[in-house]
Backbone as CSV, one residue per row, in Angstrom:
resi,resn,N_x,N_y,N_z,CA_x,CA_y,CA_z,C_x,C_y,C_z
1,MET,51.661,-24.786,14.646,52.619,-25.023,14.148,54.044,-24.096,14.531
2,THR,55.059,-23.989,14.846,55.889,-22.766,15.448,56.741,-22.543,14.296
3,ARG,56.724,-20.799,14.144,57.526,-20.222,13.255,58.781,-20.070,13.406
4,PRO,59.636,-19.900,12.078,60.815,-19.613,12.420,61.506,-18.611,13.466
5,ALA,62.621,-18.865,13.638,62.946,-18.084,15.083,63.164,-16.994,14.645
6,GLY,63.591,-16.358,13.285,63.778,-15.244,12.789,62.683,-14.414,12.942
7,ALA,61.249,-14.956,12.557,60.091,-14.150,12.188,59.807,-12.886,12.983
8,VAL,59.309,-11.789,12.600,58.971,-10.832,13.414,57.348,-10.383,13.027
9,PRO,56.560,-11.501,13.447,55.171,-10.803,13.008,54.752,-9.907,14.209
10,LYS,53.614,-9.446,13.400,52.722,-8.265,14.453,51.838,-8.918,15.469
11,THR,51.679,-8.193,16.483,50.631,-8.827,17.077,49.405,-8.305,17.473
12,SER,48.383,-8.595,17.953,47.082,-7.992,18.288,47.539,-7.687,19.679
13,ALA,46.533,-6.866,20.473,46.926,-6.435,21.895,47.179,-7.346,23.124
14,ALA,48.097,-7.436,23.638,48.457,-8.605,24.460,47.704,-8.421,25.565
15,GLU,47.685,-10.183,25.790,46.788,-10.278,26.883,46.958,-9.594,28.231
16,TRP,48.257,-8.969,28.654,48.439,-8.507,29.607,47.872,-6.879,29.468
17,VAL,47.989,-6.841,28.534,47.232,-5.178,28.030,45.497,-5.659,28.558
18,ARG,45.242,-6.560,27.793,43.737,-6.785,27.726,43.321,-6.712,29.123
19,ARG,43.888,-7.597,29.831,43.679,-8.015,31.301,43.400,-6.577,32.432
20,GLN,42.353,-6.714,32.810,41.928,-5.977,33.816,42.891,-5.772,34.906
21,GLU,43.270,-5.026,35.532,44.180,-5.134,36.504,43.864,-5.334,37.926
22,ARG,44.325,-6.032,38.918,43.774,-6.172,39.848,44.321,-5.232,40.974
23,GLY,43.099,-4.707,42.347,43.730,-3.662,43.036,43.752,-2.276,42.345
24,SER,43.674,-1.558,43.177,43.771,0.007,42.728,44.506,0.729,43.173
25,VAL,44.438,1.996,42.904,45.818,2.961,43.433,45.445,3.069,44.807
26,PHE,44.003,3.279,45.123,43.823,3.475,46.819,44.369,2.046,47.312
27,LEU,44.303,0.875,47.007,44.905,0.151,47.576,46.334,-0.022,47.709
28,LEU,46.760,0.232,46.728,48.488,0.841,46.660,48.714,1.402,47.832
29,ARG,48.057,2.758,47.796,48.178,3.961,48.686,48.333,3.340,50.417
30,LEU,47.337,2.350,50.252,46.880,1.998,51.823,47.592,1.279,52.098
31,MET,48.142,0.169,51.309,49.327,-0.803,51.549,50.850,-0.038,51.834
32,ALA,50.900,0.832,51.008,52.345,1.771,51.418,52.151,2.338,52.847
33,VAL,51.168,3.287,53.190,50.903,3.705,54.522,51.432,2.745,55.684
34,PHE,50.329,1.779,55.329,50.580,0.372,56.394,51.801,-0.007,56.208
35,SER,52.556,-0.590,55.339,53.973,-1.072,55.260,55.024,-0.268,55.968
36,LEU,54.822,1.132,55.396,55.677,2.283,56.120,55.507,2.297,57.634
37,THR,54.235,2.349,58.014,54.038,2.774,59.628,54.648,1.683,60.116
38,VAL,53.880,0.361,60.130,54.061,-0.973,61.080,56.095,-1.552,60.387
39,GLY,56.411,-1.203,59.233,57.629,-1.772,59.367,57.942,-3.041,58.011
40,ARG,59.013,-3.242,57.536,58.723,-4.618,56.977,58.292,-5.857,57.432
41,ARG,59.178,-6.162,58.444,59.114,-7.584,58.882,57.500,-7.335,59.484
42,ALA,56.763,-6.770,60.307,55.427,-6.845,60.391,54.532,-6.794,59.137
43,GLY,54.616,-5.992,58.206,54.477,-5.950,56.961,54.192,-6.986,56.110
44,ARG,55.095,-7.945,56.235,55.428,-9.150,55.387,54.343,-10.390,56.047
45,VAL,53.866,-9.986,56.882,52.755,-11.301,57.717,51.957,-11.306,56.572
46,VAL,51.384,-9.946,56.037,50.020,-10.127,54.853,50.442,-11.076,53.655
47,LEU,51.767,-10.659,53.559,51.995,-11.575,52.028,51.380,-12.934,51.832
48,HIS,51.449,-13.424,52.529,50.651,-15.167,52.527,49.344,-15.128,52.098
49,ALA,48.731,-13.854,52.629,47.226,-13.646,52.527,46.991,-13.534,50.964
50,ILE,47.935,-12.528,50.534,48.013,-12.010,49.377,48.252,-13.356,48.242
51,ALA,49.385,-13.736,48.546,49.646,-14.999,47.949,48.375,-16.171,47.365
52,ALA,47.568,-16.345,48.825,46.560,-17.453,48.803,45.838,-16.790,47.994
53,TYR,45.477,-15.377,48.187,44.244,-15.149,46.960,44.434,-15.256,45.406
54,PHE,46.086,-14.888,44.876,46.149,-15.287,43.963,45.994,-16.633,43.406
55,PHE,46.334,-17.624,44.215,46.647,-18.752,44.521,45.154,-19.214,44.063
56,LEU,44.338,-19.292,44.609,42.853,-19.453,44.797,42.028,-18.754,43.698
57,PHE,42.431,-17.388,43.407,41.099,-16.914,42.641,41.672,-16.049,41.455
58,ALA,42.871,-16.572,40.822,43.520,-15.772,39.810,43.798,-17.538,38.782
59,PRO,42.694,-17.855,38.305,43.175,-19.160,37.544,43.941,-18.997,36.361
60,LYS,43.766,-17.509,35.318,44.807,-17.503,34.562,46.520,-17.535,34.635
61,ALA,46.521,-16.482,36.027,47.671,-16.346,35.969,48.333,-17.790,37.103
62,ARG,47.677,-18.282,37.443,47.903,-19.841,38.548,48.274,-20.935,37.188
63,ARG,47.355,-21.048,35.866,47.956,-21.801,34.842,49.470,-21.299,33.865
64,ALA,49.767,-19.945,34.399,50.477,-19.405,33.432,51.731,-19.940,34.107
65,SER,51.552,-19.799,35.757,53.020,-20.033,36.304,53.056,-21.519,36.161
66,ARG,52.287,-22.422,36.607,52.616,-23.639,36.426,52.884,-24.051,34.968
67,GLY,52.430,-23.601,34.105,53.410,-23.951,32.525,54.843,-23.491,32.639
68,TYR,54.998,-22.145,33.135,56.345,-21.559,33.569,57.007,-22.494,33.854
69,LEU,56.642,-22.864,35.166,57.334,-23.477,36.417,57.679,-25.021,35.608
70,GLN,57.133,-25.787,35.040,57.053,-26.912,34.439,58.297,-27.060,33.392
71,ARG,58.554,-25.512,32.572,59.759,-25.500,31.626,60.694,-25.159,32.318
72,VAL,60.690,-24.420,33.463,62.255,-24.029,34.142,62.664,-25.280,35.068
73,LEU,61.888,-25.653,35.889,62.153,-26.652,36.655,62.353,-28.206,35.925
74,GLY,61.828,-28.165,34.839,61.830,-29.583,34.220,61.239,-30.768,35.339
75,ARG,60.344,-30.219,35.333,59.279,-31.191,36.449,58.085,-30.599,36.495
76,ARG,57.126,-31.443,37.232,55.698,-31.000,37.352,55.948,-30.029,38.611
77,PRO,55.624,-28.815,38.194,55.344,-28.093,39.888,54.604,-28.602,40.640
78,THR,54.970,-28.600,42.279,54.135,-29.364,43.157,53.543,-27.963,43.540
79,ALA,52.515,-27.735,44.310,51.568,-26.520,44.762,52.799,-26.219,45.654
80,LYS,53.809,-26.531,46.430,54.912,-25.505,47.023,55.508,-24.909,45.874
81,ASP,55.864,-25.307,45.237,56.741,-24.827,44.016,55.845,-23.453,43.684
82,ARG,54.286,-23.675,43.332,53.724,-22.660,42.597,53.153,-21.828,43.892
83,PHE,52.936,-22.074,44.879,52.834,-20.767,46.049,54.104,-20.021,46.306
84,ARG,55.228,-20.511,46.199,56.699,-20.229,46.451,56.769,-19.136,45.240
85,HIS,56.235,-19.599,44.314,56.398,-18.527,42.899,55.906,-17.086,42.959
86,LEU,54.274,-17.331,43.599,53.434,-16.398,44.390,53.722,-15.199,45.376
87,MET,54.299,-16.221,46.046,55.032,-15.486,47.436,56.280,-14.799,47.364
88,THR,57.134,-15.110,45.988,58.306,-14.416,46.075,57.621,-13.002,44.684
89,PHE,56.503,-13.177,44.137,56.274,-12.022,43.502,55.795,-11.171,44.366
90,ALA,55.065,-11.588,45.732,54.156,-10.674,46.653,55.292,-9.615,47.180
91,THR,56.531,-10.735,47.605,57.868,-10.176,48.254,58.129,-9.250,47.762
92,THR,58.520,-8.991,46.602,58.821,-7.787,45.459,58.235,-6.962,45.293
93,ILE,56.600,-6.966,45.436,55.628,-6.204,45.401,55.928,-5.438,46.422
94,HIS,55.888,-6.048,47.764,55.809,-5.455,48.828,57.189,-4.673,49.416
95,ASP,58.314,-4.855,48.917,59.549,-4.430,48.802,59.540,-3.087,48.030
96,ARG,58.511,-3.225,47.133,58.907,-2.005,45.874,58.357,-0.782,46.873
97,VAL,57.587,-0.628,47.958,56.999,0.204,48.775,58.507,0.987,49.406
98,TYR,59.212,0.428,50.222,60.520,0.754,50.805,61.593,0.952,49.817
99,LEU,61.935,0.296,48.403,62.732,0.757,47.819,62.351,1.794,47.072
100,LEU,60.859,2.254,46.548,60.579,3.843,46.047,60.719,4.903,46.961
101,ASN,60.404,4.767,48.563,60.867,5.889,49.188,62.338,5.578,49.961
102,ASP,63.294,5.054,49.276,64.678,4.811,49.437,65.221,4.503,50.584
103,ARG,64.319,3.041,51.187,64.825,2.935,52.642,65.568,1.334,52.333
104,PHE,66.518,2.228,51.300,68.047,0.780,50.854,68.308,0.131,52.237
105,GLU,68.477,1.075,53.400,69.235,0.254,54.551,68.467,-1.011,54.936
106,LEU,67.456,-1.288,54.528,66.635,-2.557,54.860,66.901,-3.843,54.328
107,PHE,67.825,-3.603,53.118,68.106,-4.532,52.483,69.731,-4.502,52.317
108,ASP,69.916,-6.003,52.198,71.284,-6.565,51.788,71.385,-6.792,50.415
109,ILE,72.014,-6.108,49.669,71.908,-5.547,48.135,73.508,-5.763,47.795
110,THR,73.650,-6.722,46.902,74.875,-6.829,46.200,74.848,-6.205,44.618
111,VAL,75.578,-5.814,43.991,76.148,-5.461,42.718,76.914,-5.870,42.169
112,GLU,76.577,-6.823,40.960,77.695,-7.018,40.094,77.766,-7.041,38.567
113,GLY,78.986,-6.330,38.110,78.958,-5.789,36.875,78.906,-4.325,36.658
114,GLU,79.204,-3.956,38.346,78.883,-2.356,38.157,79.858,-1.173,37.305
115,GLU,81.019,-2.315,36.921,82.052,-1.509,36.303,81.584,-1.251,34.761
116,LEU,80.872,-2.050,34.240,79.881,-1.570,33.049,79.255,-0.337,33.102
117,MET,78.560,0.190,34.120,77.945,1.155,34.446,78.843,2.298,34.610
118,ARG,80.092,1.831,35.471,80.951,3.046,35.812,81.634,3.318,34.427
119,ALA,82.173,2.831,33.692,83.136,2.981,32.883,81.954,3.898,31.601
120,ARG,80.968,3.512,31.487,79.739,4.191,30.771,79.749,5.748,31.122
121,TRP,79.539,5.541,32.541,79.085,7.068,33.423,80.567,7.812,33.160
122,ALA,81.393,7.477,33.172,82.830,8.025,33.331,83.081,8.864,32.311
123,ALA,82.464,7.965,31.043,82.671,8.607,29.299,81.452,9.283,29.411
124,GLY,80.960,9.613,29.623,79.661,10.365,29.390,79.009,9.927,28.014
125,ASP,78.665,8.084,27.761,78.163,7.471,27.378,77.020,6.863,27.653
126,ALA,76.206,7.305,27.979,74.808,6.579,28.588,74.435,5.605,27.700
127,ALA,73.772,4.610,27.920,73.291,3.358,27.312,71.749,3.424,27.701
128,PHE,71.489,2.109,26.841,70.095,1.619,27.370,70.391,0.079,28.488
129,LEU,69.303,0.302,29.556,69.289,-0.760,30.429,68.230,-1.379,30.487
130,VAL,68.268,-2.583,30.081,67.029,-3.132,29.518,66.868,-4.207,30.526
131,GLY,65.617,-4.200,31.378,65.716,-5.652,32.137,64.613,-6.489,31.814
132,ALA,63.726,-6.939,32.556,62.773,-7.942,32.364,61.812,-8.052,33.735
133,HIS,60.427,-8.806,33.561,59.459,-8.991,34.555,60.535,-10.524,35.355
134,LEU,61.568,-10.127,35.960,62.101,-11.132,36.781,62.808,-10.254,37.930
135,GLY,62.614,-10.638,39.101,62.541,-9.887,40.264,62.216,-8.409,40.426
136,SER,63.312,-7.507,40.875,62.573,-6.217,41.116,63.348,-5.009,40.368
137,PHE,62.554,-4.745,39.588,63.257,-3.498,38.993,63.779,-2.169,39.645
138,GLU,62.591,-1.890,41.163,63.337,-0.822,41.644,64.319,-1.366,42.292
139,VAL,64.977,-2.447,42.718,66.191,-2.525,43.546,67.634,-2.105,42.859
140,THR,67.456,-1.860,41.428,68.275,-1.442,40.943,68.531,0.228,41.307
141,ARG,67.571,0.647,41.598,67.772,1.931,42.183,68.905,2.203,43.343
142,ALA,69.097,1.114,43.705,70.490,1.058,44.718,71.730,1.488,44.243
143,ILE,71.941,1.391,42.847,73.170,1.645,41.893,73.123,3.412,42.303
144,GLY,72.140,3.945,42.464,72.076,5.410,42.507,72.648,6.000,43.946
145,ARG,72.657,5.343,45.010,73.020,5.405,45.918,74.627,5.228,46.256
146,ARG,74.942,4.355,45.367,76.733,4.473,45.153,77.042,5.388,44.100
147,GLU,76.655,5.639,43.184,76.900,6.683,42.511,75.813,7.685,42.321
148,PRO,76.297,8.630,43.409,75.112,9.541,43.340,74.732,10.515,42.081
149,GLY,75.736,10.995,41.083,75.630,11.550,40.000,74.722,10.799,38.970
150,LEU,74.495,9.637,39.170,74.271,8.535,38.211,72.553,8.675,37.757
151,ARG,72.028,8.882,36.758,70.518,9.453,36.705,70.184,8.304,35.567
152,VAL,69.028,7.715,36.052,68.227,6.558,34.975,66.946,7.104,34.889
153,ALA,66.543,6.942,33.399,64.614,7.486,33.468,64.371,5.739,32.915
154,MET,63.149,5.881,33.483,62.223,4.682,32.969,61.807,4.906,31.837
155,VAL,61.396,4.225,30.444,60.648,4.206,29.783,59.840,3.255,29.345
156,ALA,58.296,3.388,28.841,57.841,2.385,28.650,56.428,2.399,27.762
157,TYR,55.897,1.883,27.316,54.886,1.725,26.273,53.869,2.672,26.765
158,GLU,53.163,3.707,26.339,52.343,4.595,26.710,51.323,3.695,27.707
159,ALA,50.432,3.047,27.387,49.895,2.619,28.727,50.406,1.531,29.529
160,ASN,51.551,1.314,29.244,52.182,0.374,30.492,52.594,1.548,31.287
161,ALA,53.118,2.926,30.558,53.784,4.244,31.318,52.924,4.520,32.132
162,ARG,51.534,4.437,31.957,50.325,5.052,32.973,49.963,4.455,33.872
163,LYS,50.446,3.080,33.687,50.305,2.251,34.792,51.370,2.422,35.872
164,ILE,52.334,2.554,35.782,53.591,2.790,36.529,53.472,3.998,36.809
165,ASN,53.256,4.902,36.457,53.326,6.474,36.697,51.981,6.425,38.071
166,ALA,51.079,5.673,37.758,49.845,5.737,38.998,50.374,4.808,39.757
167,MET,51.227,3.703,39.544,51.790,2.956,40.891,52.863,3.518,41.473
168,MET,53.735,4.461,41.258,54.784,5.088,41.705,54.390,6.325,42.502
169,ALA,53.255,7.027,41.894,52.466,7.661,42.524,51.909,7.500,43.717
170,ALA,51.052,6.259,43.770,50.692,6.331,45.119,51.672,5.678,46.217
171,ILE,52.869,4.844,45.767,53.695,4.464,46.664,54.375,5.892,47.422
172,ASN,54.811,6.672,46.276,55.550,8.203,46.634,55.101,9.201,45.587
173,PRO,54.412,10.148,46.089,53.778,11.084,45.179,55.110,11.656,44.490
174,ALA,56.026,11.946,45.388,57.181,12.338,44.476,57.992,12.066,43.627
175,LEU,57.507,10.850,42.988,57.566,10.128,41.962,56.654,9.973,40.704
176,ALA,55.830,10.617,41.096,54.761,10.926,39.913,55.232,11.428,38.430
177,GLY,54.656,10.666,37.467,55.401,11.202,36.190,56.488,10.817,35.807
178,GLY,57.636,10.066,36.479,58.984,9.747,36.537,58.849,8.605,35.212
179,THR,57.966,8.293,34.381,58.290,7.392,33.418,57.709,7.966,32.150
180,VAL,58.576,7.862,31.110,58.280,8.192,29.788,57.882,7.721,28.972
181,GLY,56.738,8.036,28.475,55.834,6.917,27.674,56.392,6.986,26.077
182,LEU,56.383,5.843,25.905,56.956,5.253,24.200,55.349,5.649,23.292
183,GLY,55.930,5.989,21.890,55.226,5.752,21.061,54.698,6.933,20.136
184,SER,55.518,7.936,20.280,55.475,9.090,19.161,56.727,9.786,18.760
185,ALA,56.819,10.010,17.695,58.476,10.531,17.373,58.768,11.675,18.373
186,GLU,57.866,12.450,19.340,58.239,13.354,20.439,59.043,12.601,21.256
187,ALA,58.302,11.296,21.582,58.892,10.219,22.522,60.230,9.917,22.258
188,MET,60.831,9.679,21.029,61.936,9.158,20.568,62.954,10.355,20.830
189,LEU,62.363,11.684,20.680,63.266,12.733,20.558,63.826,13.062,21.914
190,ARG,62.672,12.486,23.016,62.852,12.604,24.197,63.830,11.876,24.958
191,VAL,63.850,10.573,24.271,64.940,9.486,24.344,66.475,9.815,24.257
192,ARG,66.337,10.145,22.822,67.838,10.826,22.355,68.460,12.000,23.592
193,ALA,67.512,13.044,23.858,67.851,14.110,24.917,68.067,13.647,25.934
194,LEU,67.545,12.426,26.447,68.119,11.946,27.797,69.265,11.456,27.588
195,LEU,69.753,10.976,26.683,70.965,9.852,26.528,72.340,11.035,26.273
196,ASP,71.474,12.000,25.391,72.365,13.003,25.032,73.140,13.581,26.541
197,GLU,71.959,13.920,27.687,72.550,14.712,28.895,73.222,13.696,29.612
198,GLY,73.605,12.378,29.239,74.233,11.363,30.138,73.798,10.535,31.080
199,VAL,71.765,10.937,30.910,71.045,9.931,31.760,70.937,8.459,31.038
200,PHE,70.985,7.574,31.610,70.843,6.015,31.395,69.515,6.019,30.874
201,VAL,68.950,5.260,30.370,67.317,4.864,29.758,67.004,3.660,30.256
202,GLY,66.144,3.158,31.090,65.625,2.057,31.440,64.495,1.642,31.078
203,MET,64.459,0.510,30.466,63.078,-0.694,29.724,63.064,-2.161,29.912
204,LEU,62.109,-2.339,30.020,61.846,-3.740,30.121,61.335,-4.598,28.641
205,GLY,62.279,-5.671,28.195,62.220,-6.336,26.868,61.547,-7.370,26.764
206,ASP,61.057,-7.861,27.564,60.498,-9.339,27.709,58.934,-9.046,27.852
207,ARG,58.160,-7.959,27.337,56.770,-7.856,27.257,56.549,-7.070,26.244
208,THR,55.464,-7.390,25.391,54.932,-6.162,24.267,53.584,-5.595,24.347
209,PRO,52.911,-4.749,24.211,51.505,-4.377,24.386,50.720,-4.624,23.353
210,GLY,51.406,-5.489,22.108,50.780,-6.194,20.888,51.064,-4.743,19.790
211,GLY,50.590,-4.972,18.569,50.659,-3.916,17.935,52.070,-3.422,17.253
212,GLU,52.826,-4.164,17.498,54.381,-3.974,17.111,55.042,-5.512,16.634
213,ALA,56.025,-5.084,16.079,56.722,-6.185,15.392,57.534,-7.178,16.749
214,THR,57.571,-8.340,16.474,58.302,-9.360,17.387,59.088,-10.531,16.884
215,GLN,60.003,-11.072,17.512,60.938,-11.766,17.101,60.714,-13.034,17.923
216,ILE,60.321,-14.420,17.258,59.721,-15.567,17.772,61.504,-16.417,17.855
217,VAL,61.878,-16.685,19.416,63.471,-17.026,19.474,63.034,-18.452,20.624
218,ALA,63.897,-19.383,20.481,64.193,-20.291,21.496,64.105,-19.578,23.176
219,PHE,62.886,-20.334,23.800,63.046,-19.897,25.364,62.591,-20.874,25.886
220,LEU,63.553,-21.253,27.057,63.158,-22.433,27.951,62.560,-23.561,27.574
221,GLY,62.770,-24.113,26.462,62.511,-25.396,25.799,61.116,-25.223,24.805
222,GLY,60.791,-23.832,24.268,59.974,-23.547,23.389,60.052,-22.451,22.447
223,ALA,59.075,-22.302,21.892,59.311,-20.553,21.035,58.588,-19.749,21.594
224,ALA,59.348,-18.565,21.865,58.432,-17.476,22.504,58.677,-15.896,21.709
225,ARG,57.666,-15.268,21.713,57.692,-13.922,21.174,58.543,-12.650,22.114
226,PHE,59.260,-12.225,21.513,59.822,-11.012,22.258,59.989,-10.112,21.522
227,PRO,59.551,-8.976,22.132,59.420,-7.548,21.344,60.713,-7.357,20.516
228,ILE,60.988,-6.488,19.673,62.151,-5.942,18.872,62.196,-4.253,19.255
229,GLY,61.369,-3.906,19.964,60.943,-2.595,19.867,62.451,-1.824,21.225
230,PRO,62.714,-2.167,22.227,64.030,-1.710,22.821,65.505,-1.776,22.030
231,MET,65.472,-3.076,21.256,66.958,-3.262,20.545,66.967,-2.410,19.279
232,ARG,65.839,-2.203,18.620,65.558,-1.299,17.650,65.484,0.374,18.009
233,LEU,65.360,0.199,19.325,65.349,1.786,19.451,66.728,2.304,20.097
234,ALA,67.415,0.979,20.206,68.706,1.268,20.631,69.851,0.931,19.499
235,ALA,69.106,0.434,18.727,70.248,0.667,17.311,69.846,1.925,16.317
236,LEU,68.760,2.272,16.386,68.357,3.562,15.749,69.511,4.937,16.398
237,LEU,69.098,4.555,17.557,70.071,5.555,18.412,71.466,5.622,18.578
238,GLY,72.197,4.112,18.226,73.421,3.871,18.318,74.053,3.466,19.653
239,ARG,73.408,3.154,20.194,73.609,3.268,21.674,74.222,1.890,22.002
240,ARG,74.723,1.397,23.122,75.129,0.304,23.700,73.881,-0.296,24.929
241,VAL,73.555,-1.441,24.628,72.594,-2.010,25.610,72.935,-3.048,26.970
242,ILE,72.998,-2.792,27.745,73.376,-3.467,29.311,71.786,-4.066,29.858
243,LEU,71.951,-5.495,30.275,71.134,-6.089,30.751,71.248,-5.628,32.256
244,MET,69.933,-5.467,32.925,70.078,-4.969,34.337,68.993,-5.717,34.851
245,LEU,69.031,-6.468,35.824,68.167,-7.245,36.547,68.645,-7.312,38.223
246,GLY,67.396,-7.468,38.965,67.743,-7.287,40.502,67.126,-8.121,40.884
247,VAL,67.273,-9.613,41.357,66.736,-10.618,41.273,67.099,-10.878,42.851
248,TYR,65.552,-11.062,43.580,65.183,-11.759,45.090,66.007,-12.687,45.492
249,CYS,66.601,-12.736,46.374,67.209,-14.118,46.989,66.960,-14.745,48.285
250,GLY,66.190,-14.236,48.930,65.334,-14.745,49.920,65.627,-13.567,51.264
251,GLY,64.882,-13.623,52.386,65.000,-12.833,53.505,65.008,-10.998,52.970
252,ASN,65.865,-10.671,53.018,66.216,-9.271,52.815,67.342,-9.025,51.739
253,ARG,67.533,-10.123,51.042,68.877,-9.763,50.231,68.318,-9.816,48.626
254,TYR,68.781,-8.968,47.844,68.745,-9.081,46.705,70.275,-8.862,45.762
255,ARG,70.335,-9.244,44.655,71.540,-9.329,43.527,71.089,-8.593,42.386
256,VAL,71.911,-7.282,42.612,71.702,-6.360,41.081,72.592,-6.867,39.760
257,LEU,72.302,-7.461,39.119,73.192,-7.778,38.003,73.216,-6.977,36.726
258,PHE,74.507,-6.488,35.926,74.678,-5.840,34.753,75.544,-6.315,33.922
259,GLU,74.947,-6.624,32.710,75.732,-7.583,31.733,75.548,-6.701,30.196
260,ASP,76.687,-6.938,29.646,76.748,-6.399,28.497,76.029,-7.589,27.314
261,ILE,74.963,-6.562,26.349,74.225,-7.644,25.794,74.410,-7.242,24.018
262,ALA,74.651,-5.568,23.643,74.791,-5.378,22.515,75.694,-3.907,22.525
263,ASP,76.378,-3.673,21.404,76.551,-2.632,21.351,76.655,-1.663,19.723
264,PHE,75.293,-0.904,19.529,75.388,-0.775,18.226,75.749,0.637,17.955
265,SER,76.639,1.109,18.927,77.467,2.489,18.239,78.158,2.519,16.900
266,GLY,78.920,1.186,16.582,79.510,1.260,14.996,78.602,0.598,13.857
267,VAL,77.042,-0.042,14.242,76.719,-0.519,13.386,76.143,0.287,12.248
268,GLU,76.694,-0.400,10.952,75.726,0.501,9.671,74.333,0.323,9.492
269,PRO,73.835,0.906,8.911,72.165,0.967,8.707,72.311,-0.170,8.112
270,GLN,73.130,-0.972,7.025,72.608,-1.861,6.195,72.780,-3.013,7.034
271,GLU,73.293,-3.205,8.101,74.043,-3.959,9.200,72.820,-4.301,10.273
272,ARG,71.925,-3.225,10.358,71.306,-3.118,11.690,70.201,-3.925,11.992
273,GLN,69.533,-4.345,10.957,68.356,-5.529,11.258,68.954,-6.465,11.931
274,ALA,70.043,-7.109,11.165,70.498,-8.338,11.624,71.458,-8.304,13.111
275,ALA,71.755,-7.157,13.170,72.568,-6.998,14.630,71.093,-6.845,15.403
276,ILE,70.022,-6.052,15.385,69.028,-6.596,16.285,68.393,-7.710,16.437
277,ARG,68.602,-8.504,15.416,68.273,-10.261,15.853,68.914,-10.744,16.629
278,GLU,69.951,-10.578,16.588,71.316,-11.062,17.527,71.040,-10.682,18.727
279,ALA,70.867,-9.430,19.286,70.864,-8.827,20.334,69.644,-9.624,21.169
280,VAL,68.300,-9.663,20.286,67.109,-10.101,20.651,67.511,-11.589,21.389
281,VAL,67.889,-12.232,20.612,68.408,-14.005,20.797,69.225,-13.888,22.047
282,ARG,70.350,-12.897,21.976,71.374,-12.960,23.415,70.183,-12.579,24.491
283,TYR,69.685,-11.457,24.351,68.971,-10.853,25.291,68.126,-12.612,25.694
284,ALA,67.063,-12.721,25.348,66.746,-13.843,25.503,67.324,-15.521,26.067
285,GLY,68.574,-15.464,25.736,69.170,-16.347,26.147,70.224,-15.842,27.449
286,ARG,70.054,-14.862,27.753,70.296,-14.284,29.077,69.666,-14.460,30.443
287,LEU,68.244,-13.938,29.403,67.004,-14.105,30.892,66.584,-15.509,31.043
288,GLU,66.808,-16.127,29.874,66.951,-17.974,29.977,67.756,-18.227,31.426
289,GLY,69.116,-18.047,31.258,69.834,-18.593,32.203,69.819,-17.814,33.561
290,HIS,69.508,-16.619,33.439,68.740,-16.437,34.759,67.674,-16.860,35.280
291,CYS,66.319,-17.036,34.548,65.210,-17.702,34.992,66.048,-19.102,35.797
292,ARG,66.914,-19.649,34.657,67.138,-21.228,35.369,67.824,-20.965,37.079
293,GLU,68.196,-20.105,36.814,69.083,-19.774,38.243,68.282,-19.240,39.612
294,TYR,67.521,-18.612,39.129,66.206,-18.068,40.214,64.908,-18.487,39.150
295,PRO,64.444,-19.571,39.499,63.243,-20.093,38.800,61.959,-19.381,39.452
296,TYR,62.080,-18.904,40.611,61.021,-18.414,41.109,60.572,-16.848,41.353
297,ASN,61.691,-16.239,40.243,61.886,-14.959,40.107,61.223,-14.169,38.824
298,TRP,60.808,-15.081,38.249,60.181,-14.614,36.895,58.879,-14.397,37.016
299,PHE,58.066,-13.043,36.797,56.652,-12.790,37.053,55.723,-12.417,35.864
300,ASN,56.465,-13.260,34.827,55.484,-13.261,33.490,54.014,-13.675,33.332
301,PHE,53.429,-13.824,34.217,51.911,-14.305,34.559,50.935,-14.341,33.463
302,PHE,51.483,-14.537,32.186,50.556,-14.782,31.038,50.998,-15.980,30.201
303,ASP,50.431,-16.278,29.327,50.498,-17.584,28.325,51.603,-16.950,27.386
304,PHE,53.033,-17.175,27.407,53.836,-16.750,26.584,54.690,-17.323,25.553
305,TRP,54.061,-18.370,25.575,55.039,-19.338,24.188,54.129,-19.391,22.864
306,VAL,54.418,-19.615,21.825,54.136,-19.937,20.717,54.308,-21.344,20.530
307,GLU,52.939,-22.154,20.395,53.039,-23.444,20.233,52.577,-23.966,18.519
């Protein structure tokens, strides 16, 4: 039975937290060294083997991919569709090696909505940049090359922050510890300090580690849980929220998008909960729109819907 769209139940530890990670820091480091040595074109040769491995030996991810593609494509996905989904994922993981080592010259990156960032930056009014497991979060670092003084700090729930930091350190040791872990009062004070210093704060808003309130909203023809944590944090700190996505468009092409989602700067305390709910619905709606436009770019390989 589907819960009402406004319900905010708490969840147990999410499947993506419980599931054992495939691969290791050693393999990431090996992949980084190999890819940086042979170059992007030669390095891409192994991607078909990686995608084939997940296609054959990751049944949970395969089922989740099939269920998502059925919704977003509006038809039964073919094996070609499902393999393309995994290949797109493998490509963005491989490109992460180059993006985290500032090899932006290898890519054709277009940026849309850049004026939103520039206006906030010029006014000294840093905002939350809320992304998703859609495309490549790392490609959004390209905005830093266009605006050299612009700073972005990534924050994540503590368990995920450790995984992100380990991944970044394996690919580029200079980036070790670059993600701030959430889950304590001290972390919130750190986030506030970053914003006050003019640093934009990046978060992912389409997945929860469990144990926190979620909101069930309409998404791709069903009902899905979205965490309210990112919007609640922005509301408590009275900040604007900008959607930030970096979608893969094939070849070496990426499209970086910035869109206004919410502005909590003038929200009164008694209006805060309603504003948070509206922002979560708006975020899910924009994510759905981009999933439909780029159906092979969403990489949430978990059972996402509430039936």
